[in-house]
N, C-alpha and C positions, 0 to 999 in steps of 0.2 A: 743414144750410144752408150752402151757401157765401158767400163773402164777395163783394159784387158788384166787377166789374174796374173799377180807377182809369180815370179818362177818359185816361191817357196810356200805357195797357196797347197790348202788341204782341201783334197775332194770329200766332199760331205758322204756318209755313210749310205744313202740314197744314190749318189752318183747323180744329184740333180742342180750341183752348184759349188761354189767356190767360197771358202772362209780364208780370207787373209788374216795371217798371225805373226808375230814377231817371237816366236818361241826356238829355241836350239835345241829340239828333240827329234831325230830321224824317224822316231817310231809315233809321232803323233798323228792322231786322228780327230776327225769331227763324228760326232754322234747326235740326232736329234731325240730330242726330250720326248717320252710318252708317258701319260699319266700327270697327276699333281701333288703327289707326295712329297715333293720338294718346293711347294709354293708357298709363298710367294718370292723365293730368293731365285728358285728355278722353276718356270713354268713349261706344260704341253706345248711342244712347237719351237721351244728354245733349241740353239744348235750350240754344243759345249764343245770344245776341244779338250781331250785327253791325251796326257803325256806320260805314257807308260815309264818311263825310264824316272819319272821325278819320283821320291820318295815322300808319302805323305808325312804331314807333321800334325801333332793335336788340334783340333778345330777344323783342318782343312775338309772341303767337301769331295769324297772320292766316288767313283763308279768301279762296283765289284762283279766279277761275275763268279757263280757259285759252281760247285763240280757237278751240278745238273744243267749247267748251261744257261741258268737266270741270270738278268743283270739288273742291279740295283744300283740307285744315286744315293 
């Protein structure tokens, strides 16, 4: 039997699971990575939490959406 999800868990983008986290960002969401361009640090199938309210610093890994709607990590 699995543990119940915490109240602050983020539903995954596919809606198929829960990712528990300890982040204070009400806009946070999770995505599943497709492709291997960030391997070995981030691999296909990994789920990552995105915090849109955070300001990236030099050296941070970010997820960006282009004006065409393409998404890159």
